[in-house]
DRENKOL-8191 format. One line per 5 residues: number of its first residue (from 0); for each residue x, y, z of N, C-alpha, C, O. Coordinates in steps of 0.02 Angstrom, whole numbers. Layout:
<sites>
NUM	X Y Z X Y Z X Y Z X Y Z  ...
</sites>
This chain:
<sites>
0	48 -80 -15 -18 -9 0 56 48 -12 117 37 -11  3 130 -25 37 181 -34 38 212 24 22 180 74  61 287 30 64 325 92 -1 331 104 -15 312 161  -54 352 68 -115 354 87 -143 302 111 -187 315 152  -134 251 100 -152 185 150 -133 195 238 -167 202 289
5	-57 193 219 -48 202 291 -76 256 322 -109 232 368  -81 316 324 -105 368 337 -189 328 366 -198 315 426  -242 312 314 -303 307 337 -281 235 398 -308 233 453  -243 195 384 -216 152 444 -210 173 513 -241 148 560  -165 224 518 -157 264 571 -221 302 631 -229 307 692
10	-264 328 552 -312 353 564 -349 308 611 -360 326 670  -373 240 582 -403 193 601 -365 178 702 -391 176 757  -303 172 679 -299 131 741 -302 201 805 -318 190 864  -289 256 783 -297 303 823 -388 307 868 -407 307 927  -423 308 799 -493 296 840 -512 243 880 -548 251 929
15	-486 182 861 -480 143 916 -447 116 978 -462 65 1009  -387 169 991 -352 188 1042 -388 242 1084 -379 243 1145  -443 299 1043 -465 328 1083 -531 296 1114 -547 316 1170  -576 242 1077 -630 193 1100 -598 176 1155 -609 206 1207  -547 120 1151 -528 91 1210 -518 137 1272 -543 123 1326
20	-474 200 1260 -463 256 1337 -519 270 1366 -525 274 1427  -581 284 1311 -649 286 1343 -674 251 1365 -718 271 1403  -666 181 1360 -703 117 1386 -668 112 1458 -702 105 1509  -580 116 1457 -551 117 1518 -575 173 1567 -591 163 1625  -576 212 1545 -607 282 1592 -669 258 1612 -685 264 1671
25	-701 235 1579 -773 212 1587 -768 192 1697 -791 221 1746  -717 117 1683 -711 71 1699 -678 96 1776 -694 80 1833  -624 141 1750 -592 175 1816 -664 227 1865 -672 230 1926  -698 254 1816 -767 286 1851 -804 248 1889 -831 274 1938  -811 188 1877 -858 138 1892 -821 130 1958 -844 145 2013
30	-757 103 1944 -720 84 2017 -714 149 2066 -699 145 2126  -721 179 2048 -718 253 2100 -646 284 2104 -634 321 2151  -605 272 2063 -525 273 2049 -523 350 2010 -517 358 1949  -530 402 2060 -532 469 2030 -476 482 2008 -488 510 1955  -422 480 2014 -360 491 1990 -358 461 1913 -373 490 1861
35	-336 398 1921 -345 345 1855 -400 389 1817 -383 418 1765  -459 394 1838 -511 406 1773 -498 479 1748 -525 500 1697  -447 523 1794 -446 603 1748 -384 586 1730 -364 617 1681  -358 560 1745 -283 534 1705 -296 514 1611 -265 535 1562  -358 463 1616 -356 431 1572 -399 495 1512 -390 496 1451
40	-444 544 1553 -465 578 1519 -433 617 1484 -452 641 1431  -379 626 1512 -329 675 1488 -289 671 1439 -262 722 1416  -276 603 1410 -263 556 1376 -312 550 1316 -291 552 1258  -354 546 1327 -427 552 1265 -411 611 1255 -380 614 1202  -419 672 1286 -422 748 1258 -350 758 1214 -347 782 1157
45	-309 740 1244 -241 757 1177 -254 715 1123 -247 738 1066  -273 657 1131 -281 602 1076 -341 648 1032 -329 669 976  -390 656 1057 -441 680 1019 -408 747 986 -409 749 925  -386 786 1013 -349 861 960 -297 832 932 -260 875 908  -271 766 922 -222 753 874 -281 732 787 -278 748 727
50	-322 696 823 -367 668 774 -401 709 733 -394 711 672  -448 750 773 -483 791 760 -507 869 739 -550 898 706  -445 885 784 -426 966 784 -449 979 862 -471 940 904  -435 1058 865 -453 1063 922 -528 1100 947 -552 1116 1001  -549 1104 879 -646 1140 880 -664 1080 879 -714 1092 845
55	-668 1024 887 -693 948 840 -762 958 923 -758 993 974  -812 913 899 -860 909 955 -811 852 1003 -821 849 1064  -764 813 975 -727 759 1009 -699 780 1065 -694 753 1120  -679 838 1043 -623 876 1090 -666 891 1153 -656 873 1211  -717 930 1127 -753 960 1166 -799 919 1206 -834 948 1248
60	-803 860 1198 -846 792 1253 -803 783 1285 -815 781 1346  -733 774 1264 -679 756 1326 -656 806 1373 -626 794 1425  -679 887 1341 -669 936 1403 -725 919 1447 -714 909 1507  -777 914 1425 -843 920 1460 -840 856 1513 -879 853 1560  -801 818 1501 -799 750 1532 -771 752 1583 -792 727 1636
65	-692 797 1571 -636 818 1606 -666 861 1673 -640 852 1728  -716 901 1666 -709 953 1698 -756 938 1742 -758 960 1800  -804 892 1710 -863 855 1751 -809 812 1827 -827 801 1885  -765 803 1805 -736 739 1848 -663 797 1927 -635 782 1980  -669 874 1872 -620 899 1932 -686 935 1954 -677 947 2014
70	-734 954 1940 -795 964 1983 -812 925 2045 -817 946 2103  -821 859 2022 -817 803 2075 -782 781 2116 -790 744 2164  -711 823 2079 -648 811 2143 -635 862 2184 -588 866 2224  -708 930 2166 -707 999 2236 -650 1029 2194 -610 1060 2229  -639 1028 2144 -586 1069 2102 -613 1126 2066 -589 1131 2010
75	-666 1180 2083 -689 1192 2032 -666 1275 1980 -693 1305 1934  -605 1283 2022 -574 1322 1964 -551 1287 1912 -559 1310 1855  -527 1242 1920 -492 1190 1862 -569 1179 1820 -564 1192 1760  -626 1162 1838 -680 1141 1799 -711 1195 1757 -744 1192 1705  -691 1249 1797 -733 1324 1748 -673 1316 1698 -695 1295 1645
80	-613 1325 1696 -579 1314 1642 -571 1281 1588 -559 1294 1529  -580 1230 1621 -593 1183 1575 -673 1170 1533 -680 1139 1480  -714 1193 1563 -786 1194 1541 -802 1247 1504 -852 1252 1469  -769 1277 1510 -775 1371 1460 -754 1356 1406 -796 1365 1361  -699 1335 1388 -660 1302 1331 -717 1263 1303 -748 1280 1253
85	-730 1206 1341 -778 1173 1309 -838 1163 1298 -859 1117 1263  -888 1229 1339 -941 1265 1288 -926 1298 1249 -977 1328 1229  -876 1316 1218 -840 1376 1166 -832 1334 1112 -850 1353 1056  -804 1270 1122 -787 1246 1097 -856 1193 1044 -859 1174 986  -899 1188 1099 -958 1139 1066 -1020 1178 1033 -1065 1156 997
90	-1005 1251 1062 -1066 1300 1037 -1043 1305 970 -1088 1295 928  -981 1320 944 -950 1313 882 -975 1265 831 -1012 1274 783  -937 1198 860 -959 1151 815 -1030 1111 814 -1036 1064 775  -1077 1126 852 -1150 1116 844 -1179 1169 834 -1228 1180 869  -1160 1218 783 -1206 1260 741 -1254 1223 694 -1243 1194 641
95	-1310 1235 730 -1370 1212 659 -1379 1127 672 -1416 1089 640  -1332 1110 731 -1353 1053 742 -1413 1028 807 -1394 1039 864  -1467 1002 801 -1529 1017 869 -1503 964 909 -1506 977 969  -1470 891 890 -1497 838 903 -1413 805 938 -1406 781 995  -1371 811 897 -1312 763 888 -1278 813 942 -1263 871 924
100	-1262 784 1025 -1200 784 1049 -1231 848 1100 -1196 877 1142  -1294 860 1089 -1336 911 1123 -1338 912 1216 -1336 959 1257  -1342 841 1222 -1339 809 1293 -1291 827 1325 -1297 851 1381  -1230 819 1294 -1158 840 1316 -1121 930 1336 -1070 941 1369  -1171 983 1299 -1190 1017 1306 -1210 1043 1357 -1176 1085 1386
105	-1273 1020 1381 -1305 1032 1422 -1282 1020 1501 -1291 1053 1552  -1248 958 1489 -1189 927 1556 -1152 1000 1550 -1171 1050 1581  -1100 1000 1509 -1071 1066 1530 -1068 1119 1572 -1029 1135 1618  -1143 1160 1533 -1192 1215 1550 -1211 1214 1647 -1219 1259 1688  -1211 1135 1651 -1249 1126 1721 -1156 1131 1764 -1141 1168 1811
110	-1125 1096 1739 -1062 1101 1772 -1039 1165 1790 -1015 1176 1846  -1045 1208 1743 -1013 1258 1735 -1045 1309 1784 -1007 1344 1818  -1113 1314 1789 -1152 1352 1829 -1137 1318 1898 -1135 1353 1949  -1129 1254 1901 -1115 1222 1971 -1044 1238 2006 -1032 1252 2065  -1010 1232 1961 -925 1258 1984 -931 1344 2004 -885 1367 2037
115	-978 1381 1988 -970 1478 1981 -1003 1462 2071 -979 1487 2122  -1056 1418 2069 -1108 1412 2124 -1045 1383 2184 -1052 1411 2238  -997 1340 2183 -955 1327 2239 -936 1379 2269 -947 1394 2327  -890 1424 2209 -844 1474 2234 -887 1522 2261 -863 1568 2293  -953 1516 2252 -1003 1584 2285 -1011 1638 2238 -1036 1693 2251
120	-980 1610 2159 -995 1670 2111 -1059 1664 2077 -1062 1636 2023  -1114 1689 2107 -1180 1686 2090 -1192 1712 2011 -1212 1680 1962  -1173 1784 2018 -1200 1823 1960 -1172 1797 1891 -1193 1818 1837  -1114 1740 1901 -1080 1722 1857 -1113 1647 1837 -1119 1630 1779  -1130 1613 1882 -1173 1548 1874 -1230 1562 1853 -1241 1526 1805
125	-1290 1609 1867 -1340 1615 1832 -1350 1613 1768 -1402 1585 1751  -1295 1647 1701 -1325 1636 1657 -1332 1560 1620 -1372 1538 1579  -1264 1527 1659 -1244 1458 1626 -1319 1427 1668 -1359 1407 1625  -1336 1422 1714 -1391 1396 1724 -1460 1401 1703 -1499 1353 1701  -1472 1450 1690 -1540 1488 1661 -1534 1437 1569 -1583 1425 1534
130	-1480 1421 1554 -1466 1398 1490 -1459 1330 1487 -1468 1293 1439  -1442 1317 1546 -1444 1220 1558 -1520 1196 1581 -1541 1138 1577  -1563 1267 1611 -1643 1248 1621 -1662 1247 1554 -1695 1197 1541  -1654 1281 1514 -1698 1293 1438 -1675 1262 1376 -1694 1271 1318  -1633 1225 1399 -1590 1189 1361 -1614 1099 1377 -1629 1054 1337
135	-1611 1099 1419 -1628 1029 1471 -1693 1032 1448 -1704 990 1404  -1741 1068 1464 -1809 1070 1437 -1814 1059 1377 -1842 1006 1362  -1794 1099 1326 -1803 1093 1252 -1798 1002 1242 -1838 966 1212  -1719 976 1288 -1726 909 1236 -1758 873 1286 -1778 825 1253  -1783 859 1364 -1837 814 1376 -1892 856 1410 -1899 863 1471
140	-1944 890 1342 -2001 914 1367 -2020 875 1416 -2011 815 1426  -2076 953 1477 -2131 915 1521 -2179 876 1465 -2197 897 1409  -2197 798 1507 -2275 764 1466 -2341 802 1482 -2345 863 1478  -2373 776 1494 -2456 796 1502 -2447 827 1587 -2489 870 1601  -2402 811 1638 -2404 788 1685 -2361 841 1704 -2354 852 1764
145	-2331 877 1663 -2275 936 1679 -2216 923 1722 -2184 964 1756  -2203 842 1715 -2136 819 1727 -2063 827 1716 -2029 780 1697  -2047 868 1725 -1967 879 1716 -1904 820 1713 -1915 763 1734  -1840 838 1686 -1791 785 1713 -1780 809 1749 -1789 869 1761  -1740 742 1796 -1685 781 1881 -1649 811 1866 -1628 853 1907
150	-1619 808 1800 -1585 868 1801 -1588 927 1788 -1545 969 1801  -1627 933 1768 -1677 1012 1740 -1681 1028 1829 -1660 1075 1863  -1719 969 1846 -1761 1013 1938 -1682 1026 1953 -1671 1082 1977  -1643 996 1947 -1581 1001 2019 -1536 1069 1971 -1486 1085 2003  -1541 1095 1929 -1527 1172 1901 -1581 1208 1923 -1572 1264 1946
155	-1628 1187 1920 -1690 1246 1943 -1654 1280 2012 -1632 1337 2021  -1660 1220 2058 -1637 1245 2126 -1579 1254 2138 -1576 1282 2192  -1511 1243 2109 -1451 1294 2095 -1454 1371 2065 -1420 1420 2079  -1526 1356 2003 -1540 1439 1993 -1570 1512 2048 -1563 1574 2049  -1600 1462 2083 -1657 1480 2137 -1597 1521 2201 -1598 1576 2229
160	-1544 1452 2202 -1494 1495 2266 -1481 1544 2237 -1499 1600 2256  -1435 1532 2165 -1398 1595 2149 -1442 1661 2141 -1413 1712 2161  -1498 1668 2119 -1552 1711 2127 -1551 1763 2200 -1545 1824 2210  -1562 1701 2247 -1570 1724 2307 -1512 1752 2357 -1515 1766 2417  -1447 1757 2301 -1402 1761 2348 -1378 1824 2289 -1319 1836 2300
165	-1399 1862 2238 -1400 1923 2189 -1453 1949 2230 -1451 2008 2214  -1491 1944 2266 -1548 1969 2313 -1602 1997 2238 -1625 2054 2227  -1608 1944 2203 -1663 1941 2153 -1714 1894 2166 -1727 1842 2136  -1756 1936 2239 -1802 1850 2257 -1869 1837 2225 -1899 1785 2234  -1898 1901 2177 -1949 1898 2129 -1937 1827 2091 -1980 1784 2084
170	-1870 1825 2067 -1869 1796 2002 -1862 1715 2037 -1889 1667 2008  -1828 1706 2093 -1799 1658 2132 -1875 1634 2144 -1886 1579 2118  -1933 1663 2179 -2000 1633 2192 -2031 1599 2121 -2078 1559 2113  -1996 1625 2083 -2051 1614 2013 -1998 1532 2007 -2023 1476 2013  -1944 1542 1998 -1913 1491 1982 -1926 1424 2038 -1939 1370 2012
175	-1922 1428 2112 -1955 1381 2150 -2017 1371 2136 -2037 1313 2134  -2066 1430 2124 -2138 1390 2124 -2156 1340 2070 -2205 1302 2074  -2102 1343 2006 -2103 1310 1943 -2081 1246 1971 -2116 1196 1964  -2019 1245 2006 -2013 1199 2024 -2036 1149 2063 -2023 1089 2059  -2079 1184 2113 -2124 1144 2151 -2175 1106 2128 -2194 1052 2151
180	-2203 1143 2072 -2263 1109 2017 -2240 1041 1981 -2267 986 1976  -2177 1066 1958 -2142 1017 1947 -2132 936 1985 -2137 879 1963  -2111 970 2063 -2086 899 2072 -2146 866 2110 -2142 812 2140  -2202 904 2103 -2275 886 2129 -2306 843 2063 -2357 809 2063  -2271 852 2021 -2299 823 1956 -2247 740 1959 -2271 685 1947
185	-2187 752 1976 -2148 692 1976 -2165 647 2025 -2166 585 2020  -2182 691 2086 -2175 642 2158 -2244 631 2190 -2243 597 2241  -2310 657 2165 -2365 672 2216 -2339 741 2243 -2292 779 2236  -2388 736 2272 -2395 821 2343 -2362 803 2416 -2340 845 2456  -2364 715 2425 -2328 721 2474 -2266 676 2493 -2266 630 2534
190	-2199 704 2446 -2140 656 2464 -2082 713 2476 -2080 763 2440  -2050 706 2513 -1984 735 2537 -1955 768 2508 -1913 803 2536  -1964 770 2447 -1918 829 2390 -1962 894 2391 -1942 950 2406  -2044 872 2366 -2087 910 2392 -2082 956 2436 -2082 1017 2428  -2077 914 2503 -2075 961 2573 -2021 999 2578 -2025 1051 2610
195	-1953 978 2544 -1909 1022 2523 -1898 1087 2492 -1863 1136 2501  -1946 1066 2449 -1972 1133 2406 -2002 1182 2431 -1995 1240 2410  -2049 1161 2493 -2086 1202 2525 -2048 1224 2591 -2078 1252 2637  -2002 1213 2594 -1943 1247 2650 -1914 1311 2627 -1909 1366 2654  -1893 1284 2554 -1851 1326 2514 -1909 1403 2511 -1896 1460 2531
200	-1965 1378 2482 -2005 1438 2480 -2033 1498 2546 -2044 1559 2552  -2036 1440 2581 -2024 1491 2661 -1998 1539 2688 -2016 1591 2716  -1919 1496 2666 -1868 1535 2677 -1859 1604 2622 -1825 1656 2627  -1897 1584 2580 -1880 1627 2522 -1939 1708 2540 -1932 1769 2534  -1988 1667 2561 -2039 1721 2571 -2052 1764 2650 -2082 1818 2655
205	-2025 1729 2698 -2018 1749 2754 -1934 1803 2742 -1918 1846 2783  -1898 1788 2691 -1851 1843 2661 -1890 1923 2650 -1876 1979 2672  -1939 1899 2609 -1979 1951 2590 -2017 1989 2632 -2052 2036 2614  -2007 1962 2709 -2072 1976 2760 -2142 1978 2718 -2166 2034 2711  -2179 1918 2687 -2227 1881 2678 -2235 1838 2706 -2234 1779 2688
210	-2247 1868 2770 -2261 1802 2828 -2311 1749 2794 -2299 1691 2777  -2365 1782 2792 -2434 1731 2808 -2418 1711 2762 -2376 1681 2795  -2397 1683 2664 -2376 1653 2649 -2342 1628 2658 -2348 1572 2632  -2290 1635 2689 -2208 1601 2733 -2239 1548 2791 -2202 1506 2817  -2310 1552 2809 -2334 1520 2874 -2366 1463 2840 -2368 1405 2861
215	-2400 1492 2763 -2437 1416 2734 -2390 1382 2703 -2405 1324 2690  -2330 1401 2686 -2275 1348 2652 -2248 1314 2688 -2220 1264 2666  -2245 1333 2763 -2212 1309 2812 -2264 1226 2835 -2256 1165 2838  -2324 1283 2849 -2362 1217 2874 -2377 1180 2833 -2410 1134 2858  -2368 1175 2755 -2376 1122 2703 -2313 1080 2719 -2324 1019 2716
220	-2250 1098 2735 -2195 1071 2762 -2211 1019 2819 -2202 958 2819  -2236 1060 2867 -2231 1018 2925 -2299 954 2909 -2287 897 2929  -2342 962 2888 -2411 922 2882 -2362 862 2819 -2373 802 2825  -2315 885 2765 -2301 827 2739 -2278 773 2778 -2302 717 2784  -2198 810 2821 -2151 779 2860 -2204 727 2922 -2199 666 2930
225	-2241 762 2951 -2296 725 2989 -2333 660 2954 -2335 614 2995  -2362 643 2891 -2385 618 2842 -2316 579 2819 -2343 524 2812  -2253 568 2803 -2218 531 2795 -2170 517 2842 -2136 466 2846  -2169 568 2879 -2119 550 2945 -2128 521 3017 -2088 498 3058  -2204 533 3015 -2236 527 3087 -2221 588 3141 -2174 624 3127
230	-2243 596 3179 -2238 646 3211 -2158 675 3263 -2148 729 3289  -2121 620 3262 -2035 616 3294 -2002 623 3235 -1996 581 3190  -1986 668 3236 -1942 677 3162 -1894 753 3191 -1927 801 3209  -1835 756 3192 -1789 809 3195 -1796 859 3116 -1753 902 3123  -1814 866 3079 -1848 881 3009 -1887 917 3019 -1890 972 2991
235	-1940 889 3076 -2029 900 3079 -2000 964 3159 -2030 1014 3178  -1948 941 3182 -1958 997 3233 -1929 1054 3218 -1957 1100 3246  -1879 1073 3180 -1832 1104 3159 -1907 1154 3110 -1917 1214 3118  -1942 1114 3069 -2012 1158 3051 -2040 1190 3082 -2059 1244 3060  -2057 1167 3150 -2107 1182 3182 -2088 1250 3213 -2123 1300 3211
240	-2025 1245 3242 -1989 1316 3258 -1988 1369 3213 -1991 1429 3227  -1983 1338 3146 -1969 1390 3097 -2060 1413 3103 -2084 1459 3136  -2083 1382 3076 -2180 1402 3100 -2181 1432 3132 -2196 1489 3113  -2161 1421 3227 -2183 1466 3250 -2125 1539 3261 -2141 1585 3299  -2089 1540 3239 -2059 1595 3229 -2095 1655 3178 -2110 1712 3195
245	-2102 1629 3120 -2133 1664 3056 -2207 1680 3101 -2226 1738 3106  -2246 1621 3134 -2302 1646 3149 -2305 1718 3202 -2344 1765 3210  -2252 1701 3227 -2242 1757 3304 -2213 1837 3255 -2242 1890 3266  -2179 1834 3226 -2163 1892 3161 -2228 1911 3115 -2228 1968 3092  -2281 1872 3101 -2339 1899 3069 -2382 1931 3122 -2408 1986 3119
250	-2386 1889 3170 -2432 1947 3225 -2412 2010 3259 -2442 2057 3285  -2332 1988 3247 -2306 2093 3276 -2303 2128 3203 -2287 2187 3210  -2312 2113 3146 -2314 2142 3107 -2388 2165 3089 -2402 2215 3056  -2422 2132 3110 -2494 2151 3107 -2534 2223 3167 -2566 2276 3164  -2503 2175 3217 -2521 2240 3276 -2453 2215 3348 -2465 2178 3396
255	-2408 2238 3337 -2355 2250 3375 -2362 2242 3457 -2366 2288 3498  -2363 2167 3469 -2368 2172 3548 -2298 2153 3598 -2248 2128 3571  -2299 2165 3664 -2253 2170 3698 -2245 2083 3691 -2289 2041 3680  -2177 2077 3700 -2139 1993 3732 -2189 1963 3746 -2216 1921 3711  -2213 1985 3812 -2226 1947 3865 -2302 1926 3858 -2329 1897 3905
260	-2338 1942 3797 -2386 1940 3758 -2378 1878 3721 -2411 1826 3725  -2320 1895 3678 -2301 1840 3628 -2289 1796 3639 -2303 1747 3604  -2240 1796 3722 -2249 1727 3724 -2301 1670 3769 -2288 1611 3779  -2338 1693 3783 -2396 1654 3799 -2427 1628 3737 -2436 1567 3738  -2446 1662 3680 -2483 1626 3640 -2441 1578 3593 -2461 1528 3564
265	-2385 1603 3593 -2326 1532 3554 -2285 1522 3620 -2239 1481 3622
</sites>
């Protein structure tokens, strides 16, 4: 064979090596061997750059995987560096492509938002989380019951946290209520994740001094825990304390009373 045949053979062997490295990386991940999984992913990334070029989908995919590993290893700074490059790469290489590798891009967006959030960089986290929620909802449209994917639900929670940190309570409340409706559609009205979302809503309403609405949210939280865990539970006790404190603030906001009177009421 001529030089062309040799080049083709090298390309095939390179592709096979990349497949083998990906398979090995999966084994290391399943074994929770984070160091070897990371090293293997780095090898894949270098090989994909040689085979397909820096701006290829294959390189972007390897970068997202490496960034996800850094995030799981509690190295959000390194994750941000590699994930920003990954998102740029995939944005360019997937233009006009509405299906292929979109899930990988969505993962990159989620991890990038989460990495910024772990560093307390809420302003930077917000646009990535907003985009991830929108993209995931498009890839997995809610069914007739309004059920969203677990990934979209997780990003909605992180987005709400970011909005609260930025002081954007009205937008945060909208996201929390949408997430609450989606959780109830997925799990029913009496589920621990639904209860936790009511607690988040109650805290958000309390921060806005909307005590009557906050009382309703915390009462729902308490009723779910009583139904699912019984009347003796640490989370239930904490919820009852929150409820009593907010009721006290509600009474004070309507008609200021001496502390001695409030102590007899609550």
